[in-house]
C-alpha positions, -999 to +999 in steps of 0.1 A: +630-116+789+604-136+807+569-145+795+537-138+814+505-156+807+480-178+825+506-203+837+532-177+849+539-164+884+520-132+892+539-102+878+510-078+881+527-054+904+558-051+882+537-048+850+514-022+866+543-001+878+560-002+844+528+006+825+520+035+848+555+049+845+558+045+807+522+049+795+505+068+822+483+086+796+469+053+782+432+045+787+439+015+810+464+035+831+438+063+835+415+038+851+438+037+881+465+016+897+440-008+912+425-015+877+460-020+862+473-043+889+442-062+901+423-066+869+443-059+838+476-075+848+463-101+873+429-113+861+432-109+823+464-131+821+449-157+843+419-158+820+443-163+790+431-131+774+464-111+775+500-123+776+534-109+770+569-104+782+588-086+809+625-077+804+648-077+834+682-062+837+700-073+869+667-085+883+651-051+878+621-048+855+633-027+825+605-030+800+574-049+789+551-058+760+515-069+762+495-087+735+462-105+729+452-131+704+416-118+706+420-082+693+383-074+689+368-092+719+393-097+748+379-070+770+342-079+762+350-115+771+366-104+804+336-082+813+311-110+805+330-136+825+341-114+855+316-086+856+313-084+893+351-083+898+357-056+872+327-036+886+341-037+921+376-026+909+361+002+888+339+014+916+368+016+940+388+034+914+361+060+908+355+065+945+392+073+949+391+097+920+358+106+903+377+120+873+382+084+863+346+083+850+360+101+819+386+072+814+358+047+817+338+065+790+369+066+768+375+029+773+338+021+764+341+042+732+373+024+722+356-010+727+325+001+707+348+012+678+366-021+674+359-040+642+339-073+645+360-104+648+367-123+617+367-161+624+384-168+591+414-147+600+421-144+638+437-112+646+462-105+674+471-071+687+501-056+704+484-036+732+512-019+751+549-017+750+575+003+769+612+003+780+624+025+808+646+054+794+679+043+810+676+009+792+670+023+758+698+049+757+726+046+732+751+043+760+732+014+775+729-004+742+766+001+733+777-010+768+755-041+771+746-049+735+710-054+747+682-042+725+653-047+750+626-033+727+636-055+698+638-086+721+603-079+736+587-074+702+602-106+688+591-126+718+555-112+717+552-119+680+563-155+687+536-158+714+510-145+689+522-170+663+519-198+688+483-188+694+475-189+657+470-151+652+469-149+614+473-111+615+487-087+641+479-051+645 
């Protein structure tokens, strides 16, 4: 299990591939592969707004978890600080598939529905998690004694604790 954050090597291609394969129905995946790789998994970690872990088995990405210490505001911060970058990625995504406008609308509605931040009790959030099926089967667990999902969750919770997230959702 290897961490990704602002100081890590770029793992955006691996993360985007895992996310699309495991959570292809999620709002961020519906924004398209360019959004996932170029903005969500490259720009946001570099900005320190998201972080997490990637699990590898024999050098092959097997699972991932993504978290933020800024549950209510991380995406708004990203949009304010990198508006032109996100606008270009989104424009390209919509030009490739106009149906992605619906995903943009859904993402905006999700952001509008978030509770306001509470400075007295910083809240982290586990945003996404997934393990490829062949690495979560009973046979795999018995043969290797690896529990990738459990290890990913524990590592992400440690990262949140290090960032002083008083609560986690």
